[in-house]
C-alpha positions as CSV (number, residue, x, y, z in Angstrom):
1,A,18.3,29.9,72.4
2,A,14.7,29.4,71.2
3,P,12.8,32.6,70.6
4,A,10.3,33.6,73.1
5,P,6.6,33.0,72.3
6,G,5.4,35.8,70.0
7,D,8.9,36.8,68.8
8,A,9.5,36.7,65.0
9,P,11.9,34.0,63.8
10,P,15.4,35.3,63.1
11,A,16.1,36.4,59.5
12,A,18.3,34.2,57.5
13,A,21.8,35.4,56.9
14,P,22.7,36.4,53.3
15,G,23.8,33.3,51.4
16,D,22.0,30.9,53.6
17,A,20.0,28.3,51.7
18,G,16.3,28.4,52.2
19,P,14.0,25.5,52.7
20,K,14.1,22.8,50.0
21,G,11.2,22.6,47.5
22,K,9.2,25.3,45.7
23,G,7.8,28.1,47.7
24,K,4.1,28.5,48.1
25,G,2.6,30.1,45.1
26,Q,5.6,29.5,42.8
27,K,4.5,28.4,39.3
28,T,5.7,25.1,37.8
29,K,7.5,25.8,34.5
30,H,5.9,23.9,31.6
31,K,7.5,23.0,28.3
32,K,6.6,21.2,25.1
33,L,5.6,17.7,25.8
34,C,7.5,16.3,22.8
35,A,10.5,18.1,21.2
36,D,11.3,15.4,18.6
37,F,8.7,16.6,16.0
38,A,7.9,20.1,14.9
39,A,4.8,21.3,13.2
40,I,4.9,23.4,10.1
41,T,2.6,26.4,9.7
42,P,0.8,27.4,6.5
43,T,3.2,30.4,6.2
44,D,6.3,28.2,6.1
45,P,8.1,28.1,2.7
46,D,7.6,24.3,2.5
47,A,3.8,24.7,3.2
48,V,3.4,27.4,0.6
49,N,5.2,25.3,-2.0
50,L,3.1,22.2,-1.2
51,M,-0.1,24.1,-1.5
52,R,0.9,25.7,-4.8
53,F,2.5,22.6,-6.4
54,Y,0.0,19.9,-5.3
55,G,-3.0,22.1,-4.7
56,V,-3.6,20.7,-1.2
57,P,-5.7,22.7,1.2
58,E,-4.3,24.7,4.1
59,T,-6.2,22.5,6.6
60,L,-4.0,19.5,5.5
61,V,-0.7,21.4,5.7
62,G,-1.6,22.6,9.1
63,R,-1.6,19.1,10.4
64,L,1.8,18.1,9.0
65,M,4.9,17.5,11.2
66,K,8.5,16.7,10.6
67,R,11.4,15.7,12.7
68,A,13.0,18.6,14.6
69,D,16.5,17.3,14.0
70,S,18.5,17.4,10.8
71,R,16.6,14.3,9.5
72,G,13.5,16.4,8.7
73,D,13.2,14.9,5.2
74,K,9.8,13.5,5.7
75,L,6.4,15.1,6.4
76,F,3.9,13.2,8.5
77,L,0.1,13.7,8.6
78,L,-1.3,13.5,12.1
79,S,-4.9,13.4,13.4
80,E,-6.1,16.5,15.1
81,E,-5.9,14.8,18.5
82,A,-2.3,13.5,18.0
83,W,-1.2,16.9,16.6
84,A,-2.6,18.7,19.7
85,L,-1.0,16.2,22.0
86,L,2.5,16.6,20.6
87,R,2.2,20.4,20.8
88,A,0.8,20.4,24.4
89,K,2.7,21.9,27.3
90,S,3.6,19.7,30.3
91,S,5.9,19.6,33.3
92,T,7.2,16.3,31.9
93,T,8.4,15.3,28.4
94,V,8.2,12.2,26.2
95,R,10.3,10.9,23.3
96,A,8.6,10.1,20.0
97,V,10.3,7.8,17.6
98,Y,7.7,7.7,14.9
99,T,4.3,9.4,14.5
100,G,1.6,9.9,11.9
101,L,1.4,8.7,8.3
102,R,4.2,9.7,5.9
103,I,2.7,11.9,3.2
104,F,5.7,13.6,1.6
105,A,9.4,12.9,1.3
106,K,12.3,15.0,-0.1
107,F,13.8,14.0,-3.4
108,D,17.3,12.5,-3.1
109,G,20.3,14.4,-4.5
110,A,20.1,12.8,-7.9
111,H,16.5,13.8,-8.6
112,V,16.0,17.1,-7.0
113,A,13.0,18.9,-8.5
114,E,13.3,22.5,-9.5
115,S,9.7,23.4,-8.6
116,C,9.1,21.4,-5.4
117,E,11.6,19.3,-3.5
118,W,8.9,17.2,-1.9
119,R,7.6,14.1,-3.6
120,L,4.5,12.0,-2.7
121,A,5.0,9.0,-0.5
122,H,3.3,5.9,-1.8
123,E,1.8,4.8,1.6
124,G,0.1,8.1,2.0
125,L,-1.5,8.2,-1.4
126,P,-4.9,6.7,-0.4
127,T,-5.3,9.5,2.2
128,I,-4.1,12.5,0.2
129,Y,-5.4,11.6,-3.2
130,P,-8.9,13.0,-2.7
131,L,-7.3,16.4,-1.6
132,L,-5.0,16.7,-4.6
133,T,-6.1,19.2,-7.2
134,R,-2.9,19.2,-9.2
135,R,-0.2,16.6,-10.2
136,V,-2.7,13.8,-10.8
137,L,-2.5,11.7,-14.0
138,Q,-5.2,9.3,-15.0
139,V,-3.6,6.3,-16.6
140,P,-5.3,3.5,-18.6
141,K,-4.8,-0.1,-17.6
142,D,-2.4,-1.1,-20.4
143,L,-0.1,1.9,-19.6
144,M,-0.3,1.3,-15.9
145,I,0.8,-2.3,-16.3
146,K,3.7,-1.1,-18.5
147,L,4.6,1.6,-15.9
148,V,4.8,-0.8,-12.9
149,D,6.5,-3.5,-14.9
150,E,9.3,-1.3,-16.4
151,R,9.2,1.2,-13.5
152,H,9.3,4.1,-16.0
153,L,7.1,5.4,-18.8
154,S,7.9,8.0,-21.5
155,L,5.0,10.4,-22.1
156,D,6.0,10.5,-25.7
157,D,5.0,6.8,-25.9
158,A,1.7,7.5,-24.2
159,P,-0.4,9.7,-26.4
160,G,-3.9,10.7,-25.3
161,L,-3.1,11.3,-21.6
162,D,-4.5,14.5,-20.1
163,L,-1.4,16.3,-18.9
164,T,-3.2,19.5,-17.8
165,G,-2.4,18.9,-14.1
166,L,1.3,18.6,-14.8
167,R,1.7,21.9,-16.7
168,K,3.7,24.8,-15.3
169,P,1.6,27.6,-13.8
170,G,0.0,29.6,-16.6
171,A,1.1,27.2,-19.3
172,T,-1.4,26.3,-22.0
173,S,0.6,23.6,-23.8
174,D,1.7,20.1,-22.8
175,A,5.2,21.1,-24.0
176,D,5.6,23.1,-20.8
177,L,5.4,20.5,-18.1
178,E,6.6,21.0,-14.5
179,I,8.9,18.3,-13.3
180,G,8.3,16.8,-9.8
181,G,6.0,14.4,-8.0
182,V,3.0,12.9,-9.7
183,C,0.2,10.7,-8.5
184,C,-0.8,8.1,-11.2
185,H,-4.3,6.8,-10.8
186,L,-5.8,3.9,-12.7
187,Q,-8.3,5.4,-15.1
188,S,-11.0,2.7,-14.6
189,G,-11.3,-0.4,-12.6
190,P,-9.7,-1.1,-9.2
191,H,-8.6,1.9,-7.1
192,V,-4.9,1.8,-7.9
193,L,-2.5,4.6,-7.0
194,V,1.2,4.8,-7.8
195,A,3.8,7.5,-6.7
196,C,5.9,8.8,-9.5
197,M,8.2,11.7,-10.5
198,L,8.2,13.5,-13.8
199,T,11.8,13.9,-14.9
200,K,13.4,16.1,-17.6
201,H,14.9,13.1,-19.4
202,K,12.5,12.5,-22.4
203,R,9.6,13.6,-20.2
204,T,9.6,10.3,-18.4
205,L,7.6,9.2,-15.4
206,Q,9.8,7.3,-12.9
207,I,8.3,5.1,-10.2
208,Y,8.8,5.9,-6.6
209,T,7.0,2.8,-5.4
210,D,8.5,-0.3,-3.8
211,K,9.4,-3.1,-6.3
212,A,7.3,-5.7,-4.4
213,E,4.3,-3.3,-4.4
214,C,4.7,-2.8,-8.2
215,E,4.7,-6.6,-8.8
216,A,1.6,-7.0,-6.7
217,I,-0.1,-4.1,-8.6
218,K,0.8,-5.7,-11.9
219,A,-0.5,-9.1,-10.8
220,S,-3.8,-7.6,-9.7
221,L,-4.2,-5.7,-13.0
222,E,-3.4,-8.6,-15.2
223,Y,-5.6,-11.0,-13.3
224,T,-8.5,-9.1,-11.8
225,V,-11.0,-10.4,-9.3
226,L,-13.7,-10.9,-11.9
227,E,-11.3,-12.9,-14.1
228,R,-10.4,-15.0,-11.2
229,I,-14.1,-15.8,-10.4
230,K,-14.7,-16.6,-14.1
231,A,-11.6,-18.8,-14.2
232,S,-12.7,-20.6,-11.0
233,A,-16.1,-21.2,-12.5
234,D,-14.6,-22.5,-15.7
235,D,-12.3,-24.8,-13.8
236,A,-15.2,-26.1,-11.7
237,A,-17.3,-26.8,-14.8
238,E,-14.3,-28.5,-16.5
239,D,-13.7,-30.6,-13.4
240,A,-17.4,-31.6,-13.3
241,G,-17.3,-32.4,-17.0
242,D,-14.1,-34.5,-16.6
243,G,-15.6,-36.4,-13.7
244,K,-18.8,-37.1,-15.6
245,G,-16.9,-38.3,-18.6
246,T,-14.7,-40.5,-16.4
247,D,-17.7,-42.0,-14.7
248,A,-19.4,-42.7,-18.0
249,A,-16.1,-44.3,-19.3
250,A,-15.9,-46.3,-16.2
251,D,-19.5,-47.5,-16.6
252,A,-18.8,-48.4,-20.2
253,D,-15.6,-50.2,-19.3
254,G,-17.3,-52.0,-16.5
255,G,-20.2,-53.1,-18.7
256,A,-17.8,-54.3,-21.3
257,A,-15.8,-56.2,-18.8
258,E,-18.9,-57.7,-17.4
259,G,-20.1,-58.6,-20.8
260,A,-16.8,-60.1,-21.6
261,G,-16.8,-62.1,-18.4
262,A,-20.3,-63.3,-19.0
263,G,-19.4,-64.3,-22.6
264,K,-16.4,-66.2,-21.4
265,G,-18.5,-68.0,-18.8
266,T,-21.0,-68.9,-21.4
267,D,-18.3,-70.2,-23.7
268,A,-16.9,-72.2,-20.9
269,A,-20.3,-73.6,-20.1
270,A,-20.8,-74.4,-23.8
271,D,-17.4,-76.2,-23.9
272,D,-18.4,-78.2,-20.9
273,G,-21.8,-79.1,-22.4
274,P,-20.6,-81.4,-25.1
275,A,-18.0,-83.0,-22.9
276,A,-20.8,-83.9,-20.4
277,D,-22.8,-85.4,-23.2
278,K,-20.0,-87.7,-24.3
279,P,-20.1,-91.2,-22.8
280,D,-17.4,-92.1,-20.4
281,E,-14.5,-93.7,-22.1
282,A,-13.8,-97.2,-21.0
283,M,-11.1,-97.5,-18.4
284,P,-8.2,-99.4,-19.6
285,P,-7.9,-102.9,-18.1
286,A,-5.8,-103.1,-15.0
């Protein structure tokens, strides 16, 4: 029977399910918006190694992320807004397949560096280059062409390079170099950056840049913009000269032909002249 007005509703029996939905005042549980990428903190071993080896600032390392799964072999640099978004809390979640700009990548098994297992990613060099205080090598044009063409360069065949940024911590001699990632920068001319690794084998720089990109760099260095402009100007001048010479030759040929034609006509007229002066020969009798 329905309770009388003013009576309290009957208490629910133990085990009875209450009304569906969240009760009034119950808080919604929030979790990380995206669990596919994890941020690294400046105190992480990877971050500490990167700051020591490449001399990058803590502000950069604090905006790096890597995949949270076992494929965390790449470090991506995110803007402050994107970094904050992926670390935000929400009642819903999103999946992220790719984010940020790849700055570092782990060396493969055949070229594991003893000092730092992270190498520089070529596509991230323009962004990170101004922040590098170590592991930068200024390379003259001729050696840069040799490097991108042969995809390796022995430091023993490149005297005169300043190897200070590649030395081991505390070392004072170029004989004590630290193997690992290197950013090669063109010493003068166009802003060219190449990702490399310094190996133990004969102190050799090995390219970690795509082959097609190396070919494009080589072409740009061998045939610079100024040389192209000069070549275009020379071609235009040559074409103009050839055209003028052709026109002059055509005029000369035309004049000669006209003169020849005029002379021939005069000769023909001269031949007709005497014939006209001759009396008509008598017609033979019928």
